[in-house]
PyMOL Python script that loads the backbone (N, CA, C, O; Angstrom):
from pymol import cmd

cmd.read_pdbstr("""\
ATOM      1  N   MET A   1       0.844  -1.187  -0.022  1.00  0.00           N
ATOM      2  CA  MET A   1      -0.032  -0.082  -0.048  1.00  0.00           C
ATOM      3  C   MET A   1       0.846   1.180   0.000  1.00  0.00           C
ATOM      4  O   MET A   1       1.803   1.259   0.771  1.00  0.00           O
ATOM      5  N   SER A   2       0.499   2.159  -0.839  1.00  0.00           N
ATOM      6  CA  SER A   2       1.331   3.364  -0.750  1.00  0.00           C
ATOM      7  C   SER A   2       0.537   4.550  -0.474  1.00  0.00           C
ATOM      8  O   SER A   2      -0.677   4.536  -0.679  1.00  0.00           O
ATOM      9  N   VAL A   3       1.183   5.654   0.013  1.00  0.00           N
ATOM     10  CA  VAL A   3       0.358   6.902   0.342  1.00  0.00           C
ATOM     11  C   VAL A   3       1.204   8.056   0.133  1.00  0.00           C
ATOM     12  O   VAL A   3       2.433   7.981   0.142  1.00  0.00           O
ATOM     13  N   GLN A   4       0.503   9.203  -0.070  1.00  0.00           N
ATOM     14  CA  GLN A   4       1.407  10.443  -0.205  1.00  0.00           C
ATOM     15  C   GLN A   4       0.623  11.338   0.902  1.00  0.00           C
ATOM     16  O   GLN A   4      -0.574  11.191   1.147  1.00  0.00           O
ATOM     17  N   TYR A   5       1.413  12.225   1.492  1.00  0.00           N
ATOM     18  CA  TYR A   5       0.768  13.208   2.433  1.00  0.00           C
ATOM     19  C   TYR A   5       1.416  14.665   1.888  1.00  0.00           C
ATOM     20  O   TYR A   5       2.595  14.809   1.563  1.00  0.00           O
ATOM     21  N   SER A   6       0.479  15.616   1.863  1.00  0.00           N
ATOM     22  CA  SER A   6       0.885  16.946   1.617  1.00  0.00           C
ATOM     23  C   SER A   6       1.169  17.676   2.842  1.00  0.00           C
ATOM     24  O   SER A   6       0.437  17.448   3.805  1.00  0.00           O
ATOM     25  N   VAL A   7       2.166  18.562   2.966  1.00  0.00           N
ATOM     26  CA  VAL A   7       2.472  19.242   3.970  1.00  0.00           C
ATOM     27  C   VAL A   7       2.842  20.646   3.527  1.00  0.00           C
ATOM     28  O   VAL A   7       3.822  20.865   2.815  1.00  0.00           O
ATOM     29  N   ALA A   8       2.026  21.584   3.973  1.00  0.00           N
ATOM     30  CA  ALA A   8       2.230  22.940   3.592  1.00  0.00           C
ATOM     31  C   ALA A   8       3.253  23.741   4.459  1.00  0.00           C
ATOM     32  O   ALA A   8       3.117  23.736   5.683  1.00  0.00           O
ATOM     33  N   LEU A   9       4.188  24.372   3.914  1.00  0.00           N
ATOM     34  CA  LEU A   9       5.153  25.299   4.675  1.00  0.00           C
ATOM     35  C   LEU A   9       4.582  26.632   4.458  1.00  0.00           C
ATOM     36  O   LEU A   9       4.863  27.279   3.449  1.00  0.00           O
ATOM     37  N   LEU A  10       3.832  27.044   5.322  1.00  0.00           N
ATOM     38  CA  LEU A  10       3.104  28.427   5.107  1.00  0.00           C
ATOM     39  C   LEU A  10       4.168  29.517   5.401  1.00  0.00           C
ATOM     40  O   LEU A  10       4.834  29.563   6.435  1.00  0.00           O
ATOM     41  N   THR A  11       4.245  30.395   4.357  1.00  0.00           N
ATOM     42  CA  THR A  11       5.080  31.538   4.570  1.00  0.00           C
ATOM     43  C   THR A  11       4.367  32.703   5.170  1.00  0.00           C
ATOM     44  O   THR A  11       4.936  33.557   5.850  1.00  0.00           O
ATOM     45  N   CYS A  12       3.003  32.698   4.868  1.00  0.00           N
ATOM     46  CA  CYS A  12       2.321  33.867   5.498  1.00  0.00           C
ATOM     47  C   CYS A  12       0.922  33.294   5.608  1.00  0.00           C
ATOM     48  O   CYS A  12       0.391  32.711   4.663  1.00  0.00           O
ATOM     49  N   ARG A  13       0.328  33.477   6.804  1.00  0.00           N
ATOM     50  CA  ARG A  13      -1.047  32.915   7.136  1.00  0.00           C
ATOM     51  C   ARG A  13      -1.952  34.051   7.802  1.00  0.00           C
ATOM     52  O   ARG A  13      -1.541  34.718   8.751  1.00  0.00           O
ATOM     53  N   ALA A  14      -3.044  34.195   7.310  1.00  0.00           N
ATOM     54  CA  ALA A  14      -3.960  35.250   7.955  1.00  0.00           C
ATOM     55  C   ALA A  14      -4.853  34.379   8.813  1.00  0.00           C
ATOM     56  O   ALA A  14      -5.327  33.317   8.408  1.00  0.00           O
ATOM     57  N   CYS A  15      -5.060  34.891  10.040  1.00  0.00           N
ATOM     58  CA  CYS A  15      -6.039  34.212  10.959  1.00  0.00           C
ATOM     59  C   CYS A  15      -7.062  35.056  10.971  1.00  0.00           C
ATOM     60  O   CYS A  15      -6.892  36.248  11.227  1.00  0.00           O
ATOM     61  N   HIS A  16      -8.285  34.523  10.688  1.00  0.00           N
ATOM     62  CA  HIS A  16      -9.594  35.307  10.483  1.00  0.00           C
ATOM     63  C   HIS A  16     -10.339  34.942  11.752  1.00  0.00           C
ATOM     64  O   HIS A  16     -10.705  33.800  12.028  1.00  0.00           O
ATOM     65  N   GLN A  17     -10.543  36.100  12.552  1.00  0.00           N
ATOM     66  CA  GLN A  17     -11.303  36.008  13.844  1.00  0.00           C
ATOM     67  C   GLN A  17     -12.412  37.205  13.814  1.00  0.00           C
ATOM     68  O   GLN A  17     -12.104  38.350  14.142  1.00  0.00           O
ATOM     69  N   GLY A  18     -13.514  36.905  13.462  1.00  0.00           N
ATOM     70  CA  GLY A  18     -14.619  37.844  13.369  1.00  0.00           C
ATOM     71  C   GLY A  18     -14.300  38.771  12.173  1.00  0.00           C
ATOM     72  O   GLY A  18     -14.181  38.351  11.022  1.00  0.00           O
ATOM     73  N   THR A  19     -14.169  40.105  12.550  1.00  0.00           N
ATOM     74  CA  THR A  19     -13.915  41.216  11.590  1.00  0.00           C
ATOM     75  C   THR A  19     -12.362  41.489  11.478  1.00  0.00           C
ATOM     76  O   THR A  19     -11.908  42.053  10.483  1.00  0.00           O
ATOM     77  N   SER A  20     -11.533  41.060  12.560  1.00  0.00           N
ATOM     78  CA  SER A  20     -10.135  41.342  12.602  1.00  0.00           C
ATOM     79  C   SER A  20      -9.439  40.169  11.775  1.00  0.00           C
ATOM     80  O   SER A  20      -9.928  39.041  11.730  1.00  0.00           O
ATOM     81  N   ARG A  21      -8.253  40.524  11.121  1.00  0.00           N
ATOM     82  CA  ARG A  21      -7.561  39.533  10.354  1.00  0.00           C
ATOM     83  C   ARG A  21      -5.931  39.811  10.682  1.00  0.00           C
ATOM     84  O   ARG A  21      -5.180  40.241   9.807  1.00  0.00           O
ATOM     85  N   PRO A  22      -5.498  39.525  11.988  1.00  0.00           N
ATOM     86  CA  PRO A  22      -4.257  39.556  12.179  1.00  0.00           C
ATOM     87  C   PRO A  22      -3.332  38.719  11.318  1.00  0.00           C
ATOM     88  O   PRO A  22      -3.737  37.580  11.082  1.00  0.00           O
ATOM     89  N   VAL A  23      -2.299  39.034  10.867  1.00  0.00           N
ATOM     90  CA  VAL A  23      -1.372  38.210  10.054  1.00  0.00           C
ATOM     91  C   VAL A  23      -0.378  37.466  11.003  1.00  0.00           C
ATOM     92  O   VAL A  23       0.079  38.029  11.998  1.00  0.00           O
ATOM     93  N   ASP A  24      -0.065  36.210  10.671  1.00  0.00           N
ATOM     94  CA  ASP A  24       0.803  35.428  11.414  1.00  0.00           C
ATOM     95  C   ASP A  24       1.759  34.962  10.472  1.00  0.00           C
ATOM     96  O   ASP A  24       1.327  34.289   9.537  1.00  0.00           O
ATOM     97  N   THR A  25       3.118  35.220  10.551  1.00  0.00           N
ATOM     98  CA  THR A  25       4.097  34.838   9.626  1.00  0.00           C
ATOM     99  C   THR A  25       5.078  33.823  10.244  1.00  0.00           C
ATOM    100  O   THR A  25       5.354  33.965  11.435  1.00  0.00           O
ATOM    101  N   GLY A  26       5.603  32.863   9.579  1.00  0.00           N
ATOM    102  CA  GLY A  26       6.591  32.055  10.099  1.00  0.00           C
ATOM    103  C   GLY A  26       6.076  30.818  10.882  1.00  0.00           C
ATOM    104  O   GLY A  26       6.741  29.792  10.742  1.00  0.00           O
ATOM    105  N   VAL A  27       5.033  30.771  11.649  1.00  0.00           N
ATOM    106  CA  VAL A  27       4.666  29.853  12.474  1.00  0.00           C
ATOM    107  C   VAL A  27       4.383  28.476  11.757  1.00  0.00           C
ATOM    108  O   VAL A  27       4.658  27.399  12.286  1.00  0.00           O
ATOM    109  N   GLY A  28       3.813  28.599  10.517  1.00  0.00           N
ATOM    110  CA  GLY A  28       3.472  27.321   9.816  1.00  0.00           C
ATOM    111  C   GLY A  28       4.676  26.656   9.344  1.00  0.00           C
ATOM    112  O   GLY A  28       4.511  25.498   8.961  1.00  0.00           O
ATOM    113  N   VAL A  29       5.891  27.150   9.287  1.00  0.00           N
ATOM    114  CA  VAL A  29       7.102  26.521   8.951  1.00  0.00           C
ATOM    115  C   VAL A  29       7.464  25.472  10.140  1.00  0.00           C
ATOM    116  O   VAL A  29       7.827  24.327   9.870  1.00  0.00           O
ATOM    117  N   GLN A  30       7.349  25.903  11.365  1.00  0.00           N
ATOM    118  CA  GLN A  30       7.683  25.034  12.464  1.00  0.00           C
ATOM    119  C   GLN A  30       6.587  24.001  12.644  1.00  0.00           C
ATOM    120  O   GLN A  30       6.887  22.866  13.016  1.00  0.00           O
ATOM    121  N   GLU A  31       5.318  24.345  12.394  1.00  0.00           N
ATOM    122  CA  GLU A  31       4.215  23.327  12.369  1.00  0.00           C
ATOM    123  C   GLU A  31       4.420  22.263  11.345  1.00  0.00           C
ATOM    124  O   GLU A  31       4.222  21.076  11.606  1.00  0.00           O
ATOM    125  N   ALA A  32       4.825  22.695  10.158  1.00  0.00           N
ATOM    126  CA  ALA A  32       4.959  21.743   9.125  1.00  0.00           C
ATOM    127  C   ALA A  32       6.304  20.775   9.476  1.00  0.00           C
ATOM    128  O   ALA A  32       6.327  19.594   9.130  1.00  0.00           O
ATOM    129  N   ALA A  33       7.181  21.281  10.049  1.00  0.00           N
ATOM    130  CA  ALA A  33       8.486  20.478  10.370  1.00  0.00           C
ATOM    131  C   ALA A  33       7.977  19.463  11.471  1.00  0.00           C
ATOM    132  O   ALA A  33       8.283  18.276  11.355  1.00  0.00           O
ATOM    133  N   ASP A  34       7.168  19.918  12.592  1.00  0.00           N
ATOM    134  CA  ASP A  34       6.695  18.915  13.458  1.00  0.00           C
ATOM    135  C   ASP A  34       5.655  18.000  12.847  1.00  0.00           C
ATOM    136  O   ASP A  34       5.597  16.857  13.302  1.00  0.00           O
ATOM    137  N   ALA A  35       4.830  18.347  11.881  1.00  0.00           N
ATOM    138  CA  ALA A  35       3.904  17.341  11.221  1.00  0.00           C
ATOM    139  C   ALA A  35       4.618  16.420  10.383  1.00  0.00           C
ATOM    140  O   ALA A  35       4.127  15.295  10.285  1.00  0.00           O
ATOM    141  N   ILE A  36       5.744  16.684   9.721  1.00  0.00           N
ATOM    142  CA  ILE A  36       6.545  15.826   8.945  1.00  0.00           C
ATOM    143  C   ILE A  36       7.203  14.762   9.811  1.00  0.00           C
ATOM    144  O   ILE A  36       7.195  13.570   9.504  1.00  0.00           O
ATOM    145  N   ALA A  37       7.845  15.313  11.043  1.00  0.00           N
ATOM    146  CA  ALA A  37       8.392  14.401  11.907  1.00  0.00           C
ATOM    147  C   ALA A  37       7.505  13.400  12.409  1.00  0.00           C
ATOM    148  O   ALA A  37       7.902  12.236  12.469  1.00  0.00           O
ATOM    149  N   ARG A  38       6.258  13.734  12.806  1.00  0.00           N
ATOM    150  CA  ARG A  38       5.317  12.862  13.352  1.00  0.00           C
ATOM    151  C   ARG A  38       4.802  11.939  12.247  1.00  0.00           C
ATOM    152  O   ARG A  38       4.545  10.780  12.574  1.00  0.00           O
ATOM    153  N   LEU A  39       4.618  12.320  10.953  1.00  0.00           N
ATOM    154  CA  LEU A  39       4.137  11.486   9.899  1.00  0.00           C
ATOM    155  C   LEU A  39       5.268  10.388   9.656  1.00  0.00           C
ATOM    156  O   LEU A  39       4.963   9.219   9.422  1.00  0.00           O
ATOM    157  N   ARG A  40       6.504  10.795   9.720  1.00  0.00           N
ATOM    158  CA  ARG A  40       7.542   9.790   9.334  1.00  0.00           C
ATOM    159  C   ARG A  40       7.536   8.804  10.481  1.00  0.00           C
ATOM    160  O   ARG A  40       7.600   7.595  10.256  1.00  0.00           O
ATOM    161  N   GLU A  41       7.459   9.312  11.751  1.00  0.00           N
ATOM    162  CA  GLU A  41       7.565   8.386  12.868  1.00  0.00           C
ATOM    163  C   GLU A  41       6.334   7.423  13.031  1.00  0.00           C
ATOM    164  O   GLU A  41       6.502   6.216  13.209  1.00  0.00           O
ATOM    165  N   LEU A  42       5.172   7.963  12.967  1.00  0.00           N
ATOM    166  CA  LEU A  42       4.041   7.283  13.234  1.00  0.00           C
ATOM    167  C   LEU A  42       3.214   6.650  12.035  1.00  0.00           C
ATOM    168  O   LEU A  42       2.577   5.603  12.147  1.00  0.00           O
ATOM    169  N   ALA A  43       3.289   7.335  10.986  1.00  0.00           N
ATOM    170  CA  ALA A  43       2.465   6.966   9.802  1.00  0.00           C
ATOM    171  C   ALA A  43       3.305   6.068   8.813  1.00  0.00           C
ATOM    172  O   ALA A  43       2.891   4.979   8.417  1.00  0.00           O
ATOM    173  N   ALA A  44       4.482   6.594   8.456  1.00  0.00           N
ATOM    174  CA  ALA A  44       5.284   5.926   7.524  1.00  0.00           C
ATOM    175  C   ALA A  44       5.483   4.420   7.614  1.00  0.00           C
ATOM    176  O   ALA A  44       5.304   3.698   6.633  1.00  0.00           O
ATOM    177  N   PRO A  45       5.836   3.978   8.740  1.00  0.00           N
ATOM    178  CA  PRO A  45       6.066   2.521   8.959  1.00  0.00           C
ATOM    179  C   PRO A  45       4.820   1.641   8.702  1.00  0.00           C
ATOM    180  O   PRO A  45       4.953   0.423   8.584  1.00  0.00           O
ATOM    181  N   SER A  46       3.691   2.201   8.619  1.00  0.00           N
ATOM    182  CA  SER A  46       2.540   1.393   8.164  1.00  0.00           C
ATOM    183  C   SER A  46       2.213   1.231   6.596  1.00  0.00           C
ATOM    184  O   SER A  46       1.213   0.667   6.152  1.00  0.00           O
ATOM    185  N   PHE A  47       3.083   1.738   5.953  1.00  0.00           N
ATOM    186  CA  PHE A  47       2.953   1.776   4.522  1.00  0.00           C
ATOM    187  C   PHE A  47       4.148   1.221   3.748  1.00  0.00           C
ATOM    188  O   PHE A  47       5.266   1.406   4.229  1.00  0.00           O
ATOM    189  N   ASP A  48       4.018   0.556   2.589  1.00  0.00           N
ATOM    190  CA  ASP A  48       5.036   0.158   1.707  1.00  0.00           C
ATOM    191  C   ASP A  48       5.865   1.283   1.188  1.00  0.00           C
ATOM    192  O   ASP A  48       7.095   1.279   1.170  1.00  0.00           O
ATOM    193  N   GLU A  49       5.048   2.309   0.740  1.00  0.00           N
ATOM    194  CA  GLU A  49       5.758   3.535   0.292  1.00  0.00           C
ATOM    195  C   GLU A  49       5.017   4.779   0.968  1.00  0.00           C
ATOM    196  O   GLU A  49       3.822   4.774   1.261  1.00  0.00           O
ATOM    197  N   PHE A  50       5.804   5.736   1.151  1.00  0.00           N
ATOM    198  CA  PHE A  50       5.320   6.892   1.870  1.00  0.00           C
ATOM    199  C   PHE A  50       6.075   8.116   1.314  1.00  0.00           C
ATOM    200  O   PHE A  50       7.290   8.059   1.125  1.00  0.00           O
ATOM    201  N   MET A  51       5.342   9.240   1.047  1.00  0.00           N
ATOM    202  CA  MET A  51       5.999  10.416   0.417  1.00  0.00           C
ATOM    203  C   MET A  51       5.300  11.568   0.852  1.00  0.00           C
ATOM    204  O   MET A  51       4.080  11.657   0.714  1.00  0.00           O
ATOM    205  N   ILE A  52       6.053  12.536   1.414  1.00  0.00           N
ATOM    206  CA  ILE A  52       5.526  13.837   1.794  1.00  0.00           C
ATOM    207  C   ILE A  52       5.715  14.778   0.754  1.00  0.00           C
ATOM    208  O   ILE A  52       6.832  15.040   0.308  1.00  0.00           O
ATOM    209  N   LEU A  53       4.494  15.381   0.282  1.00  0.00           N
ATOM    210  CA  LEU A  53       4.649  16.443  -0.786  1.00  0.00           C
ATOM    211  C   LEU A  53       4.843  17.740  -0.177  1.00  0.00           C
ATOM    212  O   LEU A  53       3.888  18.225   0.431  1.00  0.00           O
ATOM    213  N   ARG A  54       6.011  18.421  -0.252  1.00  0.00           N
ATOM    214  CA  ARG A  54       6.209  19.685   0.342  1.00  0.00           C
ATOM    215  C   ARG A  54       5.958  20.877  -0.476  1.00  0.00           C
ATOM    216  O   ARG A  54       6.527  20.972  -1.563  1.00  0.00           O
ATOM    217  N   TYR A  55       5.212  21.739  -0.089  1.00  0.00           N
ATOM    218  CA  TYR A  55       4.911  22.949  -0.826  1.00  0.00           C
ATOM    219  C   TYR A  55       4.829  24.136  -0.002  1.00  0.00           C
ATOM    220  O   TYR A  55       4.674  23.924   1.201  1.00  0.00           O
ATOM    221  N   LYS A  56       4.895  25.278  -0.366  1.00  0.00           N
ATOM    222  CA  LYS A  56       4.544  26.607   0.162  1.00  0.00           C
ATOM    223  C   LYS A  56       3.353  27.220  -0.254  1.00  0.00           C
ATOM    224  O   LYS A  56       3.148  27.379  -1.457  1.00  0.00           O
ATOM    225  N   ALA A  57       2.520  27.592   0.615  1.00  0.00           N
ATOM    226  CA  ALA A  57       1.210  28.283   0.133  1.00  0.00           C
ATOM    227  C   ALA A  57       0.748  29.244   1.200  1.00  0.00           C
ATOM    228  O   ALA A  57       1.162  29.229   2.359  1.00  0.00           O
ATOM    229  N   THR A  58      -0.120  30.057   0.724  1.00  0.00           N
ATOM    230  CA  THR A  58      -0.811  30.952   1.778  1.00  0.00           C
ATOM    231  C   THR A  58      -2.296  30.678   1.637  1.00  0.00           C
ATOM    232  O   THR A  58      -2.777  29.996   0.732  1.00  0.00           O
ATOM    233  N   ASN A  59      -3.038  31.314   2.687  1.00  0.00           N
ATOM    234  CA  ASN A  59      -4.430  31.228   2.656  1.00  0.00           C
ATOM    235  C   ASN A  59      -5.040  32.562   2.436  1.00  0.00           C
ATOM    236  O   ASN A  59      -6.106  32.880   2.964  1.00  0.00           O
ATOM    237  N   GLU A  60      -4.304  33.404   1.591  1.00  0.00           N
ATOM    238  CA  GLU A  60      -4.699  34.664   1.206  1.00  0.00           C
ATOM    239  C   GLU A  60      -4.875  34.803  -0.355  1.00  0.00           C
ATOM    240  O   GLU A  60      -3.941  34.503  -1.099  1.00  0.00           O
ATOM    241  N   ALA A  61      -6.001  35.232  -0.813  1.00  0.00           N
ATOM    242  CA  ALA A  61      -6.067  35.429  -2.286  1.00  0.00           C
ATOM    243  C   ALA A  61      -4.912  36.172  -2.791  1.00  0.00           C
ATOM    244  O   ALA A  61      -4.486  37.175  -2.219  1.00  0.00           O
ATOM    245  N   PRO A  62      -4.346  35.630  -3.982  1.00  0.00           N
ATOM    246  CA  PRO A  62      -4.683  34.729  -4.880  1.00  0.00           C
ATOM    247  C   PRO A  62      -4.265  33.301  -4.542  1.00  0.00           C
ATOM    248  O   PRO A  62      -4.247  32.444  -5.426  1.00  0.00           O
ATOM    249  N   TYR A  63      -3.956  33.050  -3.381  1.00  0.00           N
ATOM    250  CA  TYR A  63      -3.577  31.691  -2.899  1.00  0.00           C
ATOM    251  C   TYR A  63      -2.378  31.044  -3.678  1.00  0.00           C
ATOM    252  O   TYR A  63      -2.475  30.091  -4.452  1.00  0.00           O
ATOM    253  N   ALA A  64      -1.204  31.736  -3.339  1.00  0.00           N
ATOM    254  CA  ALA A  64       0.087  31.319  -4.085  1.00  0.00           C
ATOM    255  C   ALA A  64       0.300  30.003  -3.547  1.00  0.00           C
ATOM    256  O   ALA A  64      -0.077  29.635  -2.434  1.00  0.00           O
ATOM    257  N   PHE A  65       1.015  29.213  -4.514  1.00  0.00           N
ATOM    258  CA  PHE A  65       1.480  27.884  -4.324  1.00  0.00           C
ATOM    259  C   PHE A  65       2.751  27.729  -5.076  1.00  0.00           C
ATOM    260  O   PHE A  65       2.940  28.266  -6.168  1.00  0.00           O
ATOM    261  N   ALA A  66       3.658  26.944  -4.432  1.00  0.00           N
ATOM    262  CA  ALA A  66       4.880  26.622  -5.105  1.00  0.00           C
ATOM    263  C   ALA A  66       5.490  25.429  -4.342  1.00  0.00           C
ATOM    264  O   ALA A  66       5.520  25.373  -3.113  1.00  0.00           O
ATOM    265  N   TRP A  67       5.974  24.478  -5.167  1.00  0.00           N
ATOM    266  CA  TRP A  67       6.713  23.247  -4.563  1.00  0.00           C
ATOM    267  C   TRP A  67       7.931  23.893  -3.967  1.00  0.00           C
ATOM    268  O   TRP A  67       8.507  24.902  -4.373  1.00  0.00           O
ATOM    269  N   VAL A  68       8.255  23.060  -2.826  1.00  0.00           N
ATOM    270  CA  VAL A  68       9.587  23.523  -2.096  1.00  0.00           C
ATOM    271  C   VAL A  68      10.746  23.260  -3.088  1.00  0.00           C
ATOM    272  O   VAL A  68      11.582  24.132  -3.325  1.00  0.00           O
ATOM    273  N   ASP A  69      10.771  22.098  -3.631  1.00  0.00           N
ATOM    274  CA  ASP A  69      11.772  21.823  -4.580  1.00  0.00           C
ATOM    275  C   ASP A  69      11.012  20.866  -5.660  1.00  0.00           C
ATOM    276  O   ASP A  69      10.886  19.648  -5.535  1.00  0.00           O
ATOM    277  N   GLU A  70      10.540  21.638  -6.723  1.00  0.00           N
ATOM    278  CA  GLU A  70       9.841  20.946  -7.744  1.00  0.00           C
ATOM    279  C   GLU A  70      10.537  19.753  -8.412  1.00  0.00           C
ATOM    280  O   GLU A  70       9.922  18.712  -8.638  1.00  0.00           O
ATOM    281  N   ASN A  71      11.815  19.919  -8.719  1.00  0.00           N
ATOM    282  CA  ASN A  71      12.499  18.838  -9.372  1.00  0.00           C
ATOM    283  C   ASN A  71      12.647  17.480  -8.473  1.00  0.00           C
ATOM    284  O   ASN A  71      12.437  16.342  -8.893  1.00  0.00           O
ATOM    285  N   GLN A  72      13.003  17.792  -7.303  1.00  0.00           N
ATOM    286  CA  GLN A  72      13.054  16.679  -6.324  1.00  0.00           C
ATOM    287  C   GLN A  72      11.774  16.091  -6.140  1.00  0.00           C
ATOM    288  O   GLN A  72      11.687  14.865  -6.200  1.00  0.00           O
ATOM    289  N   THR A  73      10.705  16.831  -5.913  1.00  0.00           N
ATOM    290  CA  THR A  73       9.277  16.184  -5.864  1.00  0.00           C
ATOM    291  C   THR A  73       9.028  15.366  -6.958  1.00  0.00           C
ATOM    292  O   THR A  73       8.518  14.263  -6.760  1.00  0.00           O
ATOM    293  N   ALA A  74       9.347  15.781  -8.238  1.00  0.00           N
ATOM    294  CA  ALA A  74       8.967  15.128  -9.455  1.00  0.00           C
ATOM    295  C   ALA A  74       9.780  13.777  -9.478  1.00  0.00           C
ATOM    296  O   ALA A  74       9.219  12.720  -9.767  1.00  0.00           O
ATOM    297  N   MET A  75      11.231  13.853  -9.139  1.00  0.00           N
ATOM    298  CA  MET A  75      12.018  12.687  -9.130  1.00  0.00           C
ATOM    299  C   MET A  75      11.569  11.631  -8.042  1.00  0.00           C
ATOM    300  O   MET A  75      11.521  10.424  -8.278  1.00  0.00           O
ATOM    301  N   GLU A  76      11.285  12.135  -6.974  1.00  0.00           N
ATOM    302  CA  GLU A  76      10.794  11.114  -5.916  1.00  0.00           C
ATOM    303  C   GLU A  76       9.508  10.499  -6.222  1.00  0.00           C
ATOM    304  O   GLU A  76       9.330   9.308  -5.966  1.00  0.00           O
ATOM    305  N   TYR A  77       8.506  11.291  -6.802  1.00  0.00           N
ATOM    306  CA  TYR A  77       7.293  10.872  -7.059  1.00  0.00           C
ATOM    307  C   TYR A  77       7.435   9.771  -8.269  1.00  0.00           C
ATOM    308  O   TYR A  77       6.859   8.684  -8.219  1.00  0.00           O
ATOM    309  N   SER A  78       8.195  10.145  -9.265  1.00  0.00           N
ATOM    310  CA  SER A  78       8.458   9.202 -10.467  1.00  0.00           C
ATOM    311  C   SER A  78       8.964   7.805  -9.842  1.00  0.00           C
ATOM    312  O   SER A  78       8.452   6.731 -10.157  1.00  0.00           O
ATOM    313  N   ALA A  79      10.019   7.933  -8.927  1.00  0.00           N
ATOM    314  CA  ALA A  79      10.566   6.764  -8.385  1.00  0.00           C
ATOM    315  C   ALA A  79       9.685   5.842  -7.668  1.00  0.00           C
ATOM    316  O   ALA A  79       9.759   4.615  -7.736  1.00  0.00           O
ATOM    317  N   LEU A  80       8.789   6.559  -6.929  1.00  0.00           N
ATOM    318  CA  LEU A  80       7.707   5.984  -6.066  1.00  0.00           C
ATOM    319  C   LEU A  80       6.774   5.146  -7.049  1.00  0.00           C
ATOM    320  O   LEU A  80       6.543   3.951  -6.860  1.00  0.00           O
ATOM    321  N   LEU A  81       6.272   5.860  -8.087  1.00  0.00           N
ATOM    322  CA  LEU A  81       5.466   5.240  -8.979  1.00  0.00           C
ATOM    323  C   LEU A  81       5.966   3.996  -9.675  1.00  0.00           C
ATOM    324  O   LEU A  81       5.253   3.031  -9.948  1.00  0.00           O
ATOM    325  N   THR A  82       7.310   4.109  -9.949  1.00  0.00           N
ATOM    326  CA  THR A  82       7.991   3.039 -10.614  1.00  0.00           C
ATOM    327  C   THR A  82       8.125   1.873  -9.752  1.00  0.00           C
ATOM    328  O   THR A  82       7.969   0.739 -10.204  1.00  0.00           O
ATOM    329  N   ARG A  83       8.420   2.107  -8.476  1.00  0.00           N
ATOM    330  CA  ARG A  83       8.409   1.000  -7.430  1.00  0.00           C
ATOM    331  C   ARG A  83       7.052   0.339  -7.265  1.00  0.00           C
ATOM    332  O   ARG A  83       6.915  -0.884  -7.289  1.00  0.00           O
ATOM    333  N   VAL A  84       6.131   1.134  -7.109  1.00  0.00           N
ATOM    334  CA  VAL A  84       4.763   0.642  -6.943  1.00  0.00           C
ATOM    335  C   VAL A  84       4.259  -0.254  -8.127  1.00  0.00           C
ATOM    336  O   VAL A  84       3.664  -1.307  -7.898  1.00  0.00           O
ATOM    337  N   SER A  85       4.501   0.172  -9.343  1.00  0.00           N
ATOM    338  CA  SER A  85       4.263  -0.415 -10.700  1.00  0.00           C
ATOM    339  C   SER A  85       4.939  -1.708 -10.664  1.00  0.00           C
ATOM    340  O   SER A  85       4.313  -2.723 -10.968  1.00  0.00           O
ATOM    341  N   ARG A  86       6.218  -1.756 -10.302  1.00  0.00           N
ATOM    342  CA  ARG A  86       7.055  -3.097 -10.438  1.00  0.00           C
ATOM    343  C   ARG A  86       6.513  -4.005  -9.388  1.00  0.00           C
ATOM    344  O   ARG A  86       6.403  -5.206  -9.635  1.00  0.00           O
ATOM    345  N   ASP A  87       6.131  -3.462  -8.115  1.00  0.00           N
ATOM    346  CA  ASP A  87       5.720  -4.388  -7.102  1.00  0.00           C
ATOM    347  C   ASP A  87       4.279  -4.943  -7.580  1.00  0.00           C
ATOM    348  O   ASP A  87       3.989  -6.130  -7.431  1.00  0.00           O
ATOM    349  N   TYR A  88       3.537  -4.159  -8.069  1.00  0.00           N
ATOM    350  CA  TYR A  88       2.163  -4.609  -8.606  1.00  0.00           C
ATOM    351  C   TYR A  88       2.422  -5.683  -9.649  1.00  0.00           C
ATOM    352  O   TYR A  88       1.800  -6.740  -9.541  1.00  0.00           O
ATOM    353  N   ASP A  89       3.225  -5.525 -10.585  1.00  0.00           N
ATOM    354  CA  ASP A  89       3.532  -6.493 -11.700  1.00  0.00           C
ATOM    355  C   ASP A  89       4.020  -7.788 -10.988  1.00  0.00           C
ATOM    356  O   ASP A  89       3.565  -8.861 -11.384  1.00  0.00           O
ATOM    357  N   ARG A  90       4.855  -7.763 -10.032  1.00  0.00           N
ATOM    358  CA  ARG A  90       5.333  -8.946  -9.282  1.00  0.00           C
ATOM    359  C   ARG A  90       4.358  -9.674  -8.602  1.00  0.00           C
ATOM    360  O   ARG A  90       4.426 -10.903  -8.573  1.00  0.00           O
ATOM    361  N   ARG A  91       3.360  -8.994  -7.990  1.00  0.00           N
ATOM    362  CA  ARG A  91       2.248  -9.511  -7.243  1.00  0.00           C
ATOM    363  C   ARG A  91       1.092 -10.232  -8.086  1.00  0.00           C
ATOM    364  O   ARG A  91       0.578 -11.312  -7.793  1.00  0.00           O
ATOM    365  N   PHE A  92       0.789  -9.449  -9.158  1.00  0.00           N
ATOM    366  CA  PHE A  92      -0.428  -9.832  -9.883  1.00  0.00           C
ATOM    367  C   PHE A  92      -0.266 -10.046 -11.364  1.00  0.00           C
ATOM    368  O   PHE A  92      -1.251 -10.155 -12.095  1.00  0.00           O
ATOM    369  N   ALA A  93       1.002 -10.109 -11.823  1.00  0.00           N
ATOM    370  CA  ALA A  93       1.288 -10.387 -13.335  1.00  0.00           C
ATOM    371  C   ALA A  93       1.398 -11.918 -13.396  1.00  0.00           C
ATOM    372  O   ALA A  93       1.625 -12.478 -14.469  1.00  0.00           O
TER     373      ALA A  93
END
""", "prot")
cmd.dss("prot")
cmd.show_as("cartoon", "prot")
cmd.util.cbc("prot")
cmd.orient("prot")
């Protein structure tokens, strides 16, 4: 069984509380690092394949999005798909 998890590294996050919108910057990066560590420790061992999709995003329009390292993400995802495909062929071909 394979799984991918998305973890956002927020560079700027607006907290909406009623009519006020204080901006919180930087906190999301530490939250993402903690989430990645917990996922690797607690979830990853339960799967044959496990990949964390790292990206930067905001929750403010126009909702900017960018991969942390697009080339690395593409290579890791391609490798995961290749391994899963080969394993499938071994099991069911």
